[in-house]
C-alpha positions in Angstrom: 26.2 4.0 21.8 24.5 5.3 18.7 22.0 4.3 16.0 22.5 4.2 12.2 19.5 5.3 10.0 19.4 4.4 6.3 17.2 6.9 4.5 16.0 10.3 5.7 12.5 10.3 4.1 9.4 10.4 6.2 10.2 7.2 8.0 13.9 7.9 8.6 13.2 11.4 9.7 10.6 10.3 12.3 12.9 7.6 13.7 15.8 10.2 13.9 13.6 12.7 15.8 12.3 10.0 18.2 15.9 8.8 19.0 17.2 12.3 19.5 14.3 13.2 21.8 15.4 10.1 23.9 18.9 11.5 24.1 20.5 8.9 21.7 23.2 9.7 19.2 22.1 9.3 15.5 24.2 8.7 12.4 22.2 8.9 9.2 22.9 8.4 5.5 20.9 8.8 2.3 21.7 8.3 -1.4 19.5 11.2 -2.5 20.0 14.1 -0.2 22.8 16.5 0.9 23.6 18.1 4.2 22.0 21.3 3.1 18.6 19.7 2.4 18.3 18.1 5.9 15.7 19.8 8.1 17.2 22.1 10.7 15.8 20.2 13.6 18.2 17.4 12.7 21.0 19.4 11.2 21.4 21.6 14.2 21.2 18.9 16.8 24.5 18.1 18.6 23.8 14.4 18.6 23.0 14.1 14.9 25.6 13.3 12.2 25.1 12.8 8.5 27.5 10.7 6.5 27.1 10.3 2.7 26.9 6.6 1.7 30.2 6.8 -0.2 32.0 7.8 3.0 30.1 5.4 5.3 32.2 2.4 4.2 35.3 4.0 5.7 33.5 5.6 8.7 34.0 4.4 12.2 30.8 2.5 13.2 32.1 0.9 16.3 29.6 2.8 18.4 26.6 1.8 16.4 24.3 -0.5 18.3 21.7 -1.1 15.6 20.7 0.1 12.1 17.1 1.1 11.3 16.5 1.0 7.5 13.8 2.9 5.5 11.7 0.9 3.1 13.4 2.5 0.0 16.8 0.7 0.6 16.8 -2.4 -1.6 18.3 -5.6 -0.1 21.1 -5.7 -2.7 22.4 -2.3 -1.6 26.1 -2.5 -0.8 25.6 -1.1 2.7 23.7 -4.2 3.9 26.6 -6.5 3.1 28.9 -4.1 4.7 26.8 -3.9 7.9 26.6 -7.7 8.0 30.4 -7.9 7.9 30.5 -5.5 10.8 27.9 -7.5 12.8 25.5 -4.6 13.0 21.9 -5.8 13.1 19.5 -4.2 10.7 15.7 -3.8 11.4 12.8 -1.9 9.9 11.1 1.0 11.6 8.1 -1.2 12.3 10.3 -3.6 14.2 11.9 -0.8 16.1 8.6 1.0 17.0 6.8 -2.1 18.2 9.3 -2.6 21.0 8.0 0.5 22.7 4.3 0.2 21.9 1.8 -1.0 24.6 -1.5 -0.7 22.7 -2.7 -3.6 20.4 -1.9 -3.5 16.7 -4.0 -4.4 13.6 -1.7 -5.1 10.7 -2.7 -5.2 7.1 -0.6 -6.4 4.1 -1.2 -7.5 0.5 -0.3 -6.6 -3.0 -3.4 -4.3 -3.6 -5.9 -2.5 -1.4 -3.8 -2.0 1.7 -4.2 1.7 2.1 -7.9 1.7 1.4 -8.5 -1.1 3.9 -6.4 0.5 6.6 -8.1 3.8 6.1 -11.5 2.1 6.2 -10.7 0.2 9.4 -9.5 3.4 11.0 -12.7 5.2 10.0 -15.0 2.5 11.4 -13.1 2.3 14.7 -13.1 6.1 15.1 -16.8 6.3 14.3 -17.3 3.8 17.1 -15.6 6.3 19.4 -12.4 4.4 19.8 -9.1 6.3 19.8 -7.0 4.9 16.8 -3.6 5.5 15.4 -3.5 4.9 11.6 -0.2 4.7 9.8 2.7 2.6 8.9 3.4 2.4 5.1 0.3 4.5 4.8 0.8 8.1 5.9 2.5 8.3 9.3 5.4 6.3 10.6 4.5 4.0 13.4 7.1 5.4 15.7 5.2 8.7 15.7 2.4 6.9 17.7 4.8 6.9 20.6 4.4 10.6 21.1 0.9 10.1 22.5 1.1 6.4 23.4 -1.3 6.5 26.4 -4.4 7.5 24.4 -4.6 4.9 21.7 -7.1 2.0 22.0 -5.8 0.5 18.7 -3.1 1.0 16.1 -4.0 0.2 12.5 -0.9 -0.3 10.4 -0.3 -0.7 6.7 2.6 -3.1 6.2 4.6 -3.3 3.0 6.9 -6.3 2.1 9.9 -4.0 2.6 8.8 -3.3 6.2 7.9 -6.8 7.1 11.1 -8.3 5.6 13.2 -6.9 8.4 10.9 -7.6 11.4 12.0 -10.0 14.1 9.6 -9.8 17.0 6.9 -7.4 15.9 3.5 -8.8 16.9 0.1 -7.9 15.4 -2.9 -8.9 17.5 -5.0 -8.8 14.4 -3.2 -9.5 11.1 -4.9 -9.4 7.7 -3.4 -10.7 4.4 -5.5 -9.2 1.5 -4.1 -10.8 -1.7 -0.9 -11.7 -3.5 0.2 -10.8 -7.1 3.6 -10.2 -8.6 5.0 -6.9 -7.2 8.3 -5.3 -6.2 10.2 -8.1 -7.9 12.9 -5.5 -8.7 13.4 -5.6 -4.9 12.7 -9.2 -3.9 13.9 -10.8 -7.1 11.3 -13.6 -7.0 7.6 -14.0 -6.2 8.7 -16.5 -3.5 10.9 -14.0 -1.8 8.0 -11.4 -1.9 5.6 -14.0 -0.4 8.0 -14.9 2.4 8.3 -11.2 3.3 4.5 -10.8 3.4 3.8 -13.8 5.5 6.0 -12.5 8.3 2.9 -10.5 9.4 1.8 -13.7 11.2 5.2 -14.8 12.5 4.9 -13.7 16.1 1.1 -14.1 16.6 -0.1 -16.1 19.5 -3.1 -18.5 19.9 -5.4 -15.8 21.1 -4.6 -13.5 18.2 -6.6 -13.3 14.9 -5.4 -14.0 11.4 -7.8 -12.8 8.6 -7.3 -14.4 5.2 -9.0 -13.6 2.0 -10.2 -16.8 0.2 -11.8 -15.1 -2.7 -9.1 -16.5 -5.1 -7.6 -19.4 -3.2 -4.0 -20.1 -4.1 -1.3 -19.1 -1.6 -3.6 -19.3 1.5 -3.0 -23.1 2.0 0.7 -22.4 2.7 -0.2 -19.9 5.3 -2.8 -22.0 7.1 -0.3 -24.7 7.8 1.9 -22.5 9.9 -0.5 -20.1 11.6 -0.8 -20.2 15.4 -3.6 -17.6 15.6 -7.3 -18.1 15.2 -8.2 -17.9 11.5 -11.1 -15.7 10.3 -11.8 -16.4 6.6 -13.5 -13.9 4.2 -14.6 -14.3 0.6 -16.4 -12.4 -2.0 -17.3 -15.6 -3.9 -19.1 -18.4 -2.1 -20.6 -19.1 1.3 -18.6 -19.8 4.4 -19.5 -21.7 7.6 -17.4 -19.2 9.6 -16.1 -15.8 8.9 -17.6 -13.2 6.5 -18.8 -13.5 2.9 -20.9 -11.8 0.2 -24.3 -13.1 -0.7 -27.2 -11.3 -2.5 -25.2 -8.1 -2.6 -24.7 -7.9 1.2 -21.9 -8.8 3.6 -22.9 -11.6 5.9 -21.4 -13.0 9.1 -21.4 -16.8 9.1 -23.1 -18.4 12.0 -26.4 -19.8 13.1 -28.4 -17.1 11.4 -25.9 -15.8 8.8 -26.9 -12.3 9.7 -26.5 -9.4 7.3 -23.9 -6.8 8.5 -24.5 -4.3 5.7 -25.6 -4.0 2.1 -22.9 -3.4 -0.5 -25.1 -0.6 -1.8 -24.1 1.4 1.3 -20.5 1.5 0.2 -19.4 4.1 -2.4 -16.1 2.4 -3.3 -16.3 1.2 -6.9 -15.4 -2.3 -8.1 -15.6 -5.9 -6.9 -12.1 -5.7 -5.5 -13.4 -3.3 -2.9 -15.8 -5.9 -1.7 -12.8 -7.8 -0.5 -11.3 -4.8 1.2 -14.7 -4.2 2.8 -14.9 -7.8 4.0 -11.6 -7.5 5.8 -12.5 -4.2 7.4 -15.8 -5.6 8.6 -14.0 -8.7 9.9 -11.6 -6.5 11.9 -14.4 -4.4 13.3 -16.5 -7.3 14.4 -13.4 -8.9 16.0 -12.8 -5.7 17.9 -16.4 -5.9 19.1 -18.2 -3.2 17.1 -21.9 -3.9 16.4 -23.3 -4.1 12.8 -25.3 -0.8 13.1 -22.2 1.4 13.7 -20.2 -0.6 11.1 -22.9 0.1 8.4 -23.1 3.8 9.3 -19.3 4.2 9.2 -19.0 2.4 5.8 -21.7 4.6 4.3 -19.8 7.8 5.3 -16.4 6.6 3.9 -15.5 7.9 0.5 -12.2 6.4 -0.3 -8.7 7.8 -0.7 -7.1 10.2 -3.2 -5.4 8.6 -6.3 -7.2 5.3 -5.8 -9.9 5.0 -8.4 -10.7 8.6 -7.5 -13.5 10.2 -9.7 -12.2 13.5 -10.9 -15.1 14.8 -13.0 -17.2 14.5 -16.1 -17.2 16.7 -19.2 -19.3 16.1 -22.3 -20.4 12.8 -20.9 -16.8 11.5 -20.4 -15.8 10.4 -16.9 -12.2 10.8 -15.7 -10.7 8.6 -12.9 -7.4 9.0 -11.2 -5.8 5.7 -10.1 -2.2 6.8 -9.9 -1.6 4.5 -7.0 -1.9 1.5 -9.3 1.8 0.7 -10.0 1.4 -3.0 -11.1 -0.5 -4.7 -14.0 -2.5 -6.6 -11.4 -3.7 -3.3 -9.8 -4.5 -1.9 -13.2 -6.5 -5.0 -14.2 -8.7 -4.5 -11.1 -9.2 -0.8 -11.9 -10.3 -1.4 -15.5 -12.8 -4.0 -14.2 -14.2 -1.6 -11.7 -15.0 1.4 -13.9 -17.7 1.7 -16.6 -16.6 1.2 -20.2 -15.6 1.9 -22.9 -12.3 2.7 -21.3 -9.5 4.9 -22.6 -6.6 3.6 -20.5 -3.5 5.7 -19.7 -0.5 3.5 -18.8 3.2 4.2 -18.2 6.0 5.6 -16.1 8.8 3.4 -14.8 8.1 -0.3 -14.8 8.8 -2.5 -11.8 8.7 -5.6 -14.0 9.1 -6.6 -17.6 6.0 -8.8 -17.9 2.7 -7.1 -18.4 0.9 -10.2 -19.6 -1.6 -9.8 -16.7 -3.3 -7.2 -18.8 -3.8 -9.6 -21.7 -7.3 -10.5 -20.6 -8.2 -6.8 -20.0 -7.1 -5.9 -23.6 -9.0 -8.8 -25.0 -12.2 -8.1 -23.1 -13.5 -5.5 -25.5 -13.9 -3.0 -22.6 -10.7 -1.0 -23.5 -11.3 1.2 -26.4 -7.8 2.7 -26.7 -4.4 2.6 -24.8 -2.2 5.6 -24.3 1.3 4.9 -23.0 3.7 7.5 -21.7 7.1 7.6 -20.0 10.4 5.8 -19.9 8.9 2.3 -20.0 6.4 2.9 -22.8 8.1 0.5 -25.2 8.2 -2.2 -22.6 4.5 -1.9 -21.9 3.5 -1.5 -25.6 4.8 -5.0 -26.4 1.8 -6.4 -24.6 -0.9 -4.4 -26.4 -2.5 -6.4 -29.2 -2.3 -5.0 -32.7 -6.0 -4.7 -33.1 -6.3 -2.2 -30.2 -5.8 1.5 -30.8 -2.5 2.5 -29.2 -0.7 5.9 -28.8 2.9 6.3 -27.5 3.8 9.6 -26.0 6.6 11.0 -23.8 4.5 12.7 -21.0 1.3 12.5 -19.1 0.3 15.9 -20.4 0.4 14.6 -24.0 -1.5 11.5 -22.9 -4.4 13.5 -21.4 -4.4 15.7 -24.6 -4.9 12.6 -26.8 -7.5 11.2 -24.5 -9.5 14.4 -24.7 -9.4 14.3 -28.5 -10.5 10.6 -28.9 -13.0 10.4 -26.0 -16.7 10.3 -26.8 -19.8 10.6 -24.6 -20.1 7.5 -22.4 -16.3 6.8 -22.4 -14.2 6.6 -19.2 -10.6 8.0 -19.2 -8.7 6.1 -16.6 -5.2 6.8 -15.4 -4.1 3.5 -14.0 -0.4 3.4 -15.0 0.7 -0.1 -14.0 4.2 1.5 -13.4 5.8 3.6 -10.8 6.0 7.4 -11.1 9.7 7.6 -10.6 10.8 8.5 -14.2 9.0 11.9 -14.1 7.5 12.4 -10.6 8.7 12.0 -7.0 5.7 9.9 -6.0 2.4 8.5 -7.2 0.7 11.4 -5.3 2.6 14.0 -7.3 1.6 12.2 -10.5 -2.0 12.0 -9.5 -2.1 15.7 -8.6 -0.7 16.5 -12.0 -3.4 14.4 -13.6 -6.0 16.2 -11.6 -4.8 19.5 -12.8 -4.7 18.4 -16.4 -8.3 17.0 -16.2 -9.5 20.2 -14.6 -8.1 22.1 -17.5 -10.2 19.8 -19.8 -13.3 20.4 -17.7 -12.9 24.1 -17.7 
């Protein structure tokens, strides 16, 4: 028997290597690569075969036991209908990996803040001397944890809607749902479809598992609570709770008899109120695992965030530059603008996931945004939502955007790259876009 892998990016490559090491036969396909670009470790393996998608429809797949798909393959791809006709089951790498994992898993999903929260949880657990695998949608494929399975106390996994949609039996002993806002509608078609994929993080939990829900902005949580089997741990950055974790007097408190303070928000260097919510979830996970408040506070104080997520690049002539290339939706950009000091010169653009940028209406009307610079293939789409009384500049490239920002910025301003769009029109990833922004800013600073 053999396995079919859709996509040979980081995830598909890791799955292929794992299967080949186990002596399985692997057939792989990818829309964006050729045989010559496949790493030699795969290309030279006698049990590996690459078939271009155009030829897969006529290829003999009678030996294929299962298909493992990478997150980048959209559900409307022609291969999924073809595989359904053939009766070949399709699962995500997350579903596949969890079949072989024996250590407990902490899963985190949501529209914004997943990577930061996962990294923070991993940092706290490691500082508490626990051995932790950190990965999933963030960084390392979960299947790579199997190479050293015996030494992990916990696995902390970032879970995208793409990965969760094709899970069947994957179980997360602690599962956290951060927030929900319109995202990836080009993939899921509707917000309802997106929500249904996200909620699968709780689907296989048992009564002794933990479900952490963020009630800062209650809306979708009621639907989840009805169907949860796990113990619910609520968190909120607005209001007091009788159980769970909440913010009061600029400190995170654990509800209970004494409502004890776990840590002061001043100990956290992450900017913005939205990071209070990420911090609340991380603290809830750490306390659930059994870590005391002292080690939690020390770990939070030593955590300095992730690249491309409201990353401070530098200051020149009193102008601060922030790299928030990871923000690829209007909701994420709204949060970023609220987090940095104003006045803000906001750089938007790239390739839009959605046509509706009305979520930024309040940001534009707040008076905090001094000017908007929009670059890239979707600049006309985005520009329709910028009010006429706000200074706006349309350019083709990020280089031009930074050049204009440099000219119009004055002492006390903040130049913020928070695109609200993907990078795929001009860059391979948000990381590549963020690195380019860094270089452009450093040229300004020099």
